[in-house]
C-alpha positions as CSV (number, residue, x, y, z in Angstrom):
1,M,-43.9,241.5,-79.8
2,T,-40.6,240.1,-78.6
3,R,-39.1,237.0,-80.3
4,N,-39.5,234.8,-77.1
5,F,-43.2,235.9,-76.7
6,R,-43.8,235.2,-80.3
7,K,-42.2,231.7,-80.0
8,I,-44.4,230.8,-77.0
9,G,-47.5,232.2,-78.6
10,L,-46.8,230.3,-81.8
11,A,-46.4,227.0,-80.0
12,F,-49.7,227.7,-78.1
13,A,-51.6,228.6,-81.3
14,L,-50.3,225.6,-83.2
15,A,-51.2,223.3,-80.3
16,T,-54.7,224.8,-80.3
17,L,-54.9,224.4,-84.1
18,A,-53.8,220.7,-83.8
19,A,-56.4,219.9,-81.2
20,G,-59.0,221.5,-83.3
21,A,-57.9,219.6,-86.4
22,Q,-58.7,216.3,-84.8
23,A,-62.1,217.3,-83.4
24,Q,-63.5,219.8,-85.9
25,G,-61.9,219.5,-89.2
26,T,-59.8,221.7,-91.4
27,A,-62.5,224.3,-92.1
28,Q,-62.9,225.2,-88.5
29,I,-59.1,225.3,-87.9
30,A,-58.8,228.5,-89.9
31,A,-61.6,230.2,-88.0
32,Q,-60.2,229.1,-84.7
33,G,-56.8,230.4,-85.8
34,A,-58.3,233.8,-86.7
35,M,-59.8,234.1,-83.2
36,S,-56.6,233.1,-81.4
37,P,-54.3,235.5,-79.4
38,L,-52.0,235.4,-82.4
39,A,-54.7,236.4,-84.9
40,G,-52.0,238.5,-86.7
41,V,-49.6,235.6,-87.0
42,E,-49.7,234.1,-90.5
43,L,-49.1,230.3,-90.4
44,S,-47.6,228.7,-93.5
45,G,-49.3,225.7,-95.0
46,F,-46.2,223.6,-94.0
47,T,-46.3,224.7,-90.4
48,Q,-50.1,224.1,-90.1
49,A,-49.8,220.7,-91.7
50,V,-47.0,219.6,-89.4
51,A,-48.9,220.8,-86.3
52,E,-52.0,218.9,-87.4
53,A,-50.3,215.6,-88.4
54,A,-47.9,215.6,-85.4
55,A,-50.7,216.1,-82.9
56,K,-51.7,212.4,-83.5
57,T,-48.4,211.4,-81.9
58,P,-47.5,213.2,-78.6
59,A,-43.8,212.6,-79.0
60,L,-43.8,214.2,-82.4
61,A,-46.1,217.1,-81.3
62,A,-43.6,217.9,-78.5
63,F,-40.6,217.5,-80.8
64,Y,-41.8,219.8,-83.5
65,A,-43.2,222.4,-81.1
66,A,-39.7,222.5,-79.3
67,R,-38.0,223.3,-82.6
68,D,-40.5,225.9,-83.9
69,Y,-41.8,223.4,-86.5
70,R,-38.6,223.4,-88.5
71,P,-38.2,220.3,-90.7
72,I,-35.6,217.6,-90.4
73,W,-36.4,215.7,-93.6
74,T,-37.9,217.9,-96.3
75,A,-35.6,221.0,-96.5
76,A,-32.7,221.2,-98.9
77,G,-30.3,221.0,-96.0
78,D,-31.8,217.7,-94.8
79,A,-30.5,215.7,-97.9
80,D,-27.8,213.8,-96.0
81,R,-30.1,212.8,-93.2
82,R,-32.8,211.8,-95.6
83,A,-30.5,209.7,-97.8
84,A,-29.1,207.9,-94.8
85,F,-32.5,207.0,-93.5
86,M,-33.8,205.9,-96.9
87,R,-30.8,203.6,-97.3
88,A,-31.4,202.1,-93.9
89,L,-35.0,201.4,-94.9
90,D,-33.9,199.9,-98.2
91,L,-31.7,197.5,-96.2
92,S,-34.1,196.8,-93.3
93,S,-35.0,193.3,-94.6
94,L,-31.4,192.3,-94.0
95,Q,-32.1,193.0,-90.3
96,G,-35.3,190.9,-90.4
97,L,-37.6,193.9,-90.2
98,P,-40.9,194.5,-92.0
99,T,-39.7,196.7,-94.9
100,A,-43.2,196.9,-96.4
101,H,-44.4,198.6,-93.3
102,Y,-41.9,201.5,-93.8
103,D,-42.5,201.6,-97.6
104,P,-39.3,203.3,-98.8
105,A,-40.5,203.1,-102.4
106,G,-43.8,204.9,-101.5
107,L,-41.8,207.6,-99.6
108,R,-39.7,208.3,-102.7
109,V,-42.9,208.6,-104.8
110,A,-44.3,211.0,-102.2
111,F,-41.2,213.2,-102.3
112,A,-41.4,213.4,-106.1
113,A,-45.1,214.3,-106.0
114,V,-44.9,217.2,-103.5
115,Q,-46.6,220.2,-105.0
116,S,-47.6,222.3,-102.0
117,E,-46.3,223.3,-98.6
118,R,-49.1,221.4,-97.0
119,Q,-48.1,218.2,-98.8
120,R,-44.5,218.8,-97.7
121,G,-45.6,219.3,-94.1
122,L,-47.6,216.1,-94.1
123,L,-44.7,214.2,-95.6
124,E,-42.4,215.6,-93.0
125,V,-44.4,214.1,-90.2
126,K,-44.9,210.9,-92.0
127,M,-41.1,210.5,-92.3
128,S,-40.7,211.1,-88.6
129,Q,-43.4,208.6,-87.7
130,I,-41.7,206.0,-89.9
131,F,-38.4,206.8,-88.2
132,L,-39.9,206.2,-84.8
133,D,-41.4,202.9,-86.0
134,Y,-38.1,201.8,-87.6
135,A,-36.1,202.8,-84.6
136,H,-38.4,201.0,-82.2
137,D,-38.4,197.8,-84.3
138,L,-34.6,197.8,-84.7
139,S,-33.8,198.6,-81.1
140,H,-36.5,196.8,-79.2
141,G,-38.1,194.2,-81.5
142,V,-41.0,194.0,-83.9
143,L,-43.1,191.9,-81.4
144,D,-44.1,192.3,-77.8
145,P,-42.8,188.9,-76.7
146,H,-45.0,188.1,-73.8
147,S,-48.2,188.8,-75.7
148,V,-47.1,186.2,-78.3
149,I,-45.9,183.5,-75.9
150,S,-46.7,183.7,-72.2
151,D,-43.6,181.8,-71.2
152,I,-41.4,184.6,-72.5
153,K,-41.2,186.9,-69.5
154,R,-38.8,189.3,-71.1
155,E,-39.6,193.0,-71.1
156,P,-37.6,194.9,-73.7
157,K,-36.2,198.2,-72.7
158,R,-38.0,201.1,-74.4
159,A,-36.4,204.4,-75.4
160,D,-38.3,207.7,-75.1
161,P,-39.4,208.5,-78.6
162,E,-39.2,212.3,-78.3
163,A,-35.6,212.0,-76.9
164,R,-34.7,209.6,-79.7
165,I,-35.8,211.8,-82.6
166,T,-34.4,214.8,-80.9
167,A,-31.0,213.1,-80.7
168,F,-31.2,212.0,-84.3
169,A,-32.0,215.5,-85.5
170,A,-28.9,216.7,-83.6
171,S,-26.6,214.0,-84.9
172,T,-23.9,215.0,-87.2
173,N,-23.5,211.4,-88.5
174,P,-27.0,210.1,-89.2
175,A,-25.8,206.9,-90.8
176,L,-23.9,206.0,-87.7
177,F,-26.8,206.9,-85.5
178,L,-29.0,204.6,-87.4
179,R,-26.5,201.7,-87.3
180,E,-26.2,202.1,-83.5
181,L,-29.9,201.6,-83.0
182,A,-29.3,197.9,-83.5
183,P,-28.1,195.6,-80.7
184,Q,-24.3,196.0,-80.3
185,M,-23.6,192.5,-79.3
186,P,-21.2,191.0,-81.9
187,Q,-23.6,188.1,-82.4
188,Y,-26.2,190.4,-83.9
189,A,-23.9,191.5,-86.7
190,Q,-22.9,187.9,-87.2
191,L,-26.5,186.8,-87.5
192,V,-27.1,189.6,-90.1
193,K,-24.2,188.3,-92.1
194,A,-25.4,184.7,-91.8
195,R,-28.8,185.7,-93.0
196,L,-27.2,187.3,-96.1
197,D,-25.0,184.2,-96.7
198,L,-28.0,181.9,-96.5
199,E,-29.9,184.1,-99.0
200,H,-27.0,183.8,-101.4
201,Q,-27.0,180.0,-100.8
202,I,-30.7,179.7,-101.5
203,E,-30.3,181.8,-104.7
204,A,-27.6,179.4,-105.8
205,G,-29.8,176.4,-105.4
206,G,-29.6,175.6,-101.7
207,W,-28.0,172.4,-100.5
208,G,-29.3,170.1,-103.1
209,P,-31.5,167.0,-102.7
210,T,-32.2,165.7,-99.2
211,V,-30.6,162.5,-98.0
212,P,-33.0,159.4,-98.1
213,G,-33.0,156.6,-95.7
214,S,-33.1,156.5,-91.9
215,K,-29.5,155.5,-91.0
216,L,-26.1,155.6,-92.7
217,E,-22.9,154.6,-91.1
218,P,-19.2,153.9,-91.9
219,G,-18.8,151.1,-94.4
220,D,-22.0,151.9,-96.3
221,S,-22.0,152.7,-100.0
222,G,-24.5,153.4,-102.7
223,P,-26.8,156.3,-103.9
224,D,-27.9,157.3,-100.3
225,V,-24.2,157.7,-99.3
226,I,-23.6,159.8,-102.5
227,A,-26.6,162.0,-101.5
228,L,-25.1,162.4,-98.0
229,R,-21.7,163.2,-99.5
230,N,-23.1,165.9,-101.9
231,R,-25.1,167.6,-99.1
232,L,-22.2,167.7,-96.7
233,Q,-20.1,169.2,-99.5
234,K,-22.7,171.9,-100.3
235,M,-22.9,172.7,-96.6
236,G,-19.1,173.1,-96.4
237,Y,-18.4,170.1,-94.1
238,L,-16.7,167.9,-96.7
239,G,-14.0,168.7,-99.3
240,R,-14.0,167.6,-102.9
241,T,-14.2,163.9,-103.3
242,A,-15.7,161.4,-105.7
243,S,-15.9,158.6,-103.1
244,A,-19.2,156.7,-103.0
245,S,-18.5,155.0,-99.7
246,Y,-19.0,156.1,-96.1
247,D,-15.2,156.5,-95.4
248,A,-13.2,158.1,-92.6
249,D,-13.4,161.6,-94.2
250,M,-17.2,161.4,-94.4
251,Q,-17.4,160.1,-90.8
252,K,-15.3,163.2,-89.6
253,A,-17.6,165.5,-91.6
254,V,-20.7,164.0,-90.0
255,Q,-19.1,164.3,-86.6
256,A,-18.3,168.0,-87.3
257,Y,-21.9,168.5,-88.4
258,Q,-23.3,166.8,-85.3
259,A,-21.2,168.9,-83.0
260,D,-22.6,172.1,-84.7
261,Q,-26.1,170.8,-84.1
262,G,-25.7,169.7,-80.5
263,L,-26.0,166.1,-81.4
264,A,-24.1,163.0,-80.1
265,T,-20.9,163.0,-82.2
266,D,-20.9,159.3,-83.0
267,G,-20.2,159.8,-86.7
268,I,-23.3,157.9,-87.6
269,A,-26.0,159.5,-89.7
270,G,-29.0,158.2,-87.8
271,P,-32.6,159.6,-87.6
272,S,-31.7,162.7,-85.5
273,T,-28.7,163.6,-87.7
274,L,-30.5,163.1,-91.0
275,G,-33.5,165.0,-89.7
276,E,-31.3,168.0,-89.0
277,L,-29.2,167.5,-92.1
278,N,-32.3,167.5,-94.3
279,K,-33.7,170.8,-93.0
280,S,-33.8,173.4,-95.8
281,P,-31.8,176.6,-95.8
282,E,-35.1,178.4,-95.6
283,A,-35.8,176.7,-92.3
284,R,-32.4,177.8,-91.0
285,M,-33.2,181.3,-92.2
286,R,-36.3,181.3,-90.0
287,S,-34.2,180.4,-87.0
288,I,-31.8,183.3,-87.7
289,L,-34.6,185.8,-88.1
290,V,-36.2,184.8,-84.8
291,A,-32.7,184.9,-83.1
292,M,-32.2,188.4,-84.3
293,E,-35.6,189.4,-82.9
294,R,-34.7,187.8,-79.5
295,L,-31.5,189.8,-79.4
296,R,-33.4,193.0,-80.1
297,W,-35.5,192.2,-77.0
298,M,-32.3,192.1,-75.0
299,N,-30.8,195.3,-76.5
300,G,-29.5,197.7,-73.8
301,I,-28.4,194.9,-71.4
302,D,-24.8,195.3,-70.4
303,F,-22.8,192.2,-71.3
304,S,-19.4,193.6,-70.7
305,Q,-19.1,192.2,-67.1
306,R,-19.6,188.7,-65.7
307,Y,-22.9,187.0,-66.4
308,V,-24.6,183.6,-66.5
309,W,-26.1,182.5,-69.8
310,V,-28.5,179.6,-70.1
311,N,-29.6,178.5,-73.5
312,I,-32.6,176.3,-73.1
313,T,-32.4,174.8,-76.6
314,D,-28.7,174.0,-76.2
315,F,-29.3,172.4,-72.7
316,S,-26.2,174.3,-71.5
317,V,-25.1,177.0,-69.0
318,R,-22.1,179.2,-69.3
319,V,-20.4,181.9,-67.2
320,V,-19.0,184.6,-69.4
321,D,-16.6,187.1,-67.9
322,H,-15.6,190.2,-70.0
323,G,-16.5,188.3,-73.2
324,K,-14.7,185.1,-72.3
325,T,-16.4,181.9,-71.3
326,I,-14.9,180.7,-68.0
327,F,-17.3,177.9,-67.2
328,R,-19.6,175.7,-69.2
329,S,-21.8,172.7,-68.3
330,V,-24.7,170.7,-69.6
331,T,-28.1,171.2,-68.2
332,V,-31.5,169.6,-67.9
333,V,-34.4,172.0,-68.5
334,G,-38.2,171.9,-68.1
335,Q,-40.4,169.3,-69.7
336,N,-42.3,170.3,-72.8
337,S,-45.7,170.5,-71.1
338,S,-47.8,173.6,-70.4
339,D,-46.8,174.1,-66.8
340,R,-43.2,172.9,-66.9
341,R,-41.4,174.7,-69.7
342,T,-38.5,176.8,-68.5
343,P,-39.4,180.5,-69.1
344,E,-37.2,183.1,-70.7
345,F,-36.2,186.1,-68.6
346,S,-33.2,187.9,-67.1
347,D,-32.5,188.5,-63.4
348,E,-29.6,188.7,-61.0
349,M,-28.2,185.8,-59.0
350,E,-27.9,186.9,-55.4
351,R,-26.9,183.9,-53.4
352,M,-26.3,180.1,-53.4
353,V,-27.6,177.7,-50.8
354,I,-25.3,174.8,-49.9
355,N,-26.9,171.6,-48.5
356,P,-30.4,173.0,-49.5
357,A,-33.7,171.7,-48.2
358,W,-36.3,171.3,-50.9
359,H,-39.5,173.1,-50.2
360,V,-41.8,171.4,-52.6
361,P,-43.8,173.8,-54.8
362,R,-47.5,173.7,-54.0
363,S,-48.4,172.6,-57.6
364,I,-46.2,169.6,-57.2
365,V,-47.5,168.7,-53.8
366,T,-51.1,168.7,-55.0
367,K,-50.7,167.4,-58.5
368,E,-48.1,164.7,-57.9
369,Y,-47.6,163.7,-54.3
370,L,-51.1,164.0,-52.8
371,P,-52.6,161.4,-55.3
372,K,-49.7,159.1,-54.5
373,M,-50.2,159.5,-50.7
374,Q,-53.9,158.9,-51.1
375,R,-53.1,155.5,-52.6
376,N,-50.2,154.9,-50.2
377,P,-49.7,157.2,-47.1
378,N,-46.0,156.3,-47.1
379,A,-45.3,157.3,-50.7
380,A,-42.4,159.7,-51.2
381,S,-41.4,159.0,-47.6
382,Q,-38.3,161.1,-47.9
383,L,-40.6,164.2,-47.8
384,Q,-41.8,165.7,-44.5
385,L,-45.3,167.0,-44.0
386,I,-45.2,170.5,-42.5
387,D,-48.2,172.2,-40.9
388,S,-49.1,175.9,-40.8
389,Q,-47.0,176.3,-37.7
390,G,-43.9,174.8,-39.3
391,R,-44.1,171.6,-37.4
392,V,-43.4,168.1,-38.9
393,V,-46.6,166.0,-39.0
394,P,-46.3,162.2,-39.0
395,R,-48.0,160.5,-42.0
396,S,-50.0,158.3,-39.6
397,A,-51.9,161.3,-38.3
398,V,-53.2,162.4,-41.7
399,N,-56.2,161.0,-43.6
400,F,-55.1,161.9,-47.1
401,V,-58.3,160.8,-48.8
402,A,-60.2,163.5,-46.9
403,Y,-58.3,166.2,-48.9
404,N,-58.1,167.5,-52.4
405,A,-55.9,169.9,-54.2
406,S,-57.7,173.0,-53.0
407,N,-57.9,172.2,-49.3
408,F,-54.8,170.1,-48.5
409,P,-53.4,172.0,-45.5
410,F,-49.8,170.8,-45.5
411,A,-46.6,171.9,-47.1
412,M,-43.9,169.3,-48.0
413,K,-40.2,169.6,-47.4
414,E,-37.2,167.3,-48.2
415,P,-34.3,167.8,-45.7
416,P,-30.7,168.3,-47.0
417,S,-29.0,165.2,-48.3
418,S,-27.1,163.9,-51.3
419,R,-30.4,162.3,-52.4
420,N,-32.3,165.6,-52.1
421,A,-34.1,166.6,-55.3
422,L,-32.0,169.8,-55.4
423,G,-28.8,167.9,-54.8
424,L,-26.2,169.7,-52.7
425,V,-26.3,173.3,-54.0
426,K,-28.8,175.6,-55.6
427,F,-28.3,179.1,-57.1
428,L,-31.0,181.7,-56.5
429,F,-32.0,184.7,-58.5
430,P,-35.4,185.4,-56.8
431,N,-38.2,185.7,-59.3
432,R,-42.0,185.3,-59.3
433,W,-41.8,182.1,-61.2
434,N,-39.6,180.3,-58.6
435,I,-37.0,179.3,-61.2
436,Y,-33.4,178.7,-60.2
437,L,-30.3,176.6,-61.1
438,H,-29.5,173.6,-58.9
439,D,-27.7,170.3,-58.5
440,T,-29.6,166.9,-58.9
441,P,-29.0,163.3,-57.8
442,S,-30.4,162.2,-61.3
443,K,-27.0,162.3,-63.0
444,S,-27.9,159.8,-65.8
445,L,-30.2,162.4,-67.5
446,F,-27.2,164.5,-68.5
447,Q,-26.1,161.7,-70.8
448,K,-29.2,162.0,-73.0
449,E,-29.2,164.1,-76.2
450,T,-32.4,165.9,-75.5
451,R,-32.6,166.9,-71.8
452,A,-36.1,168.4,-71.1
453,F,-37.1,166.5,-67.9
454,S,-37.4,169.0,-65.0
455,H,-40.4,170.8,-63.6
456,G,-39.0,174.1,-65.0
457,C,-35.9,174.8,-63.0
458,V,-32.5,174.3,-64.6
459,R,-30.4,171.3,-63.3
460,V,-26.6,171.8,-63.8
461,G,-24.3,168.9,-64.7
462,D,-21.3,170.4,-62.9
463,P,-22.8,172.4,-60.0
464,F,-19.7,172.4,-57.8
465,D,-17.6,173.9,-60.6
466,L,-20.2,176.5,-61.1
467,A,-20.1,177.3,-57.4
468,Y,-16.3,177.6,-57.4
469,T,-16.5,179.9,-60.4
470,L,-19.0,182.2,-58.8
471,L,-17.2,182.2,-55.4
472,S,-13.9,183.0,-57.2
473,A,-14.9,186.7,-57.3
474,Q,-15.0,186.9,-53.5
475,S,-12.7,184.1,-52.2
476,D,-9.0,183.3,-52.5
477,N,-9.8,179.6,-52.2
478,P,-13.4,179.1,-53.4
479,E,-13.1,175.3,-53.6
480,A,-11.9,175.0,-50.0
481,E,-14.6,177.4,-48.7
482,F,-17.3,175.5,-50.6
483,K,-16.3,172.1,-49.3
484,R,-15.9,173.3,-45.7
485,I,-19.6,174.4,-45.8
486,L,-20.7,171.3,-47.7
487,N,-19.0,169.0,-45.2
488,S,-20.9,170.6,-42.3
489,G,-24.1,169.1,-43.7
490,R,-26.1,172.2,-42.6
491,E,-28.2,174.2,-44.9
492,T,-26.1,177.4,-45.4
493,V,-26.9,180.5,-47.4
494,V,-23.9,182.1,-49.1
495,P,-24.6,185.6,-50.4
496,L,-22.8,186.7,-53.6
497,E,-21.1,190.0,-52.7
498,K,-21.6,191.2,-56.2
499,H,-24.8,190.0,-57.9
500,V,-24.4,188.2,-61.2
501,P,-26.8,188.8,-64.1
502,V,-28.6,185.6,-65.3
503,H,-30.1,185.3,-68.7
504,L,-32.4,182.4,-69.5
505,T,-32.6,182.4,-73.3
506,Y,-33.9,180.3,-76.1
507,F,-31.8,180.5,-79.3
508,T,-32.1,177.9,-82.0
509,A,-29.4,179.8,-84.0
510,W,-26.3,181.1,-82.4
511,P,-22.9,182.2,-83.8
512,T,-19.6,181.0,-82.5
513,A,-16.7,183.3,-81.8
514,T,-15.7,182.9,-85.5
515,G,-19.2,183.8,-86.8
516,H,-20.1,180.2,-87.7
517,V,-23.7,179.6,-86.8
518,E,-24.7,176.6,-84.8
519,Y,-28.3,175.4,-84.8
520,R,-30.5,173.7,-82.2
521,R,-33.9,172.1,-82.2
522,D,-37.0,174.1,-81.3
523,V,-37.7,172.0,-78.2
524,Y,-40.8,173.9,-77.1
525,G,-42.0,175.0,-80.5
526,R,-41.5,178.7,-79.6
527,D,-39.6,179.6,-82.7
528,A,-42.4,178.4,-85.0
529,I,-44.9,180.6,-83.2
530,L,-42.6,183.6,-83.2
531,F,-41.8,183.4,-86.9
532,D,-45.5,183.1,-87.7
533,A,-46.1,186.3,-85.6
534,L,-43.2,188.0,-87.4
535,Q,-44.7,187.2,-90.8
536,K,-48.0,188.6,-89.7
537,A,-46.2,191.8,-88.7
538,G,-44.7,192.1,-92.2
539,V,-41.3,190.4,-91.8
540,E,-40.5,188.4,-95.0
541,L,-38.2,185.4,-95.3
542,G,-36.8,186.9,-98.5
543,T,-37.1,183.6,-100.4
544,Q,-39.6,181.0,-101.2
545,D,-40.1,178.3,-98.5
546,S,-39.1,174.8,-99.6
């Protein structure tokens, strides 16, 4: 029998044995093996155990069959690979992963207790299964986001498990291979460090007592001000001082803190500021752990070129080009109600529309405008009624009370104008949820601290500057080109010659370029739901909640 024939036959025999193991039990495996075409081939206890155990996971069955069932964990030559993986499992909690699920201590006990080739084979496959679980969690996330929160439309990229373990087995630097499973965005490593720093802070006693009262301002003094002083010092915003008064130094420290939380920087410790200031380091840890999970969902996305980044909790939009922010503006996002929250997803911006008409979404037509027109046929008179043939229908020709949400036969449209609900420009990245960025005539909303007022789309505070920034990639004079089209008053579609990735995100913890973490409020309550799901999956805070 030639070596190649023997290899093919062995793989066939082991596959047969593995299938029989699941259906018939170990006793019948031996009998089936004796009647196989390779009746003369003696299978070791290790090989047979690997074949049986790997058959439960198709990727592992294919992996081990392709390598003649040779081990990657349990042979003497596998020591470096095994040590690198065990160390990664020991440190997995620092990455916000469910260490108990991988059970590194139990694996060490299992290695020490091996007394037969069969036990070694079963442990070999167990190690490989844990490797696949760990690699998946670190690369793509512990949770399936959409199954936890329906407004998270993100679909993490998935690696082929057989290809992944094959590459790992071939790697000459297993420690590096394991490190590179994690997201390579610098913010991920910064969040890991921030998580460790917070853990040390908590072990050292946290940030001390919370600050009582509802408002403190310059000129105040007394025990509440002393509590504020002490907490700012513990957090690193105020240097050493024995002052018991709300002086200029304390005001500057409060302003710096407010800036880091996305609050109005008035230097007054009012209810919003004190509410954030009194959050425990454990609460901040939860934000960091959820932020790390969100970055794992985005692992594999190319952030090296130009992209648009919307952070819903920060009420902001940025354009980042080769790692540098070249545009930033405030935004208004969806209201915190079931059908208006801005979803999370990534797409590609394909075009902008200058002087856009507003084609009112059906849900808004029937839920908001139809009831108004039933009370007053001329309500929202700036909107045109459009029939199924695309013709404008006069209000006087319609008996609105004869219709309801299910049978109202008209669409509604607002022609281009400076008072149009979309303003003078919108930015389209076609998606099934009909979400886009746009201008708005309601400029006063941008002055508010919390800006969740829209029907779900993202309103941009400086839309013209965003248009100039996007057009700069294809025009020598983007401002002049934009204004020429704008002044025509005609609705005009301007394609982007190179589509720009758009990421609608929701981060309540995000590091700056220097690694300092800024925090935002959980405006839709999504972080709380996600952290609860992470805990149920085995992720631990690492400390006791306060």
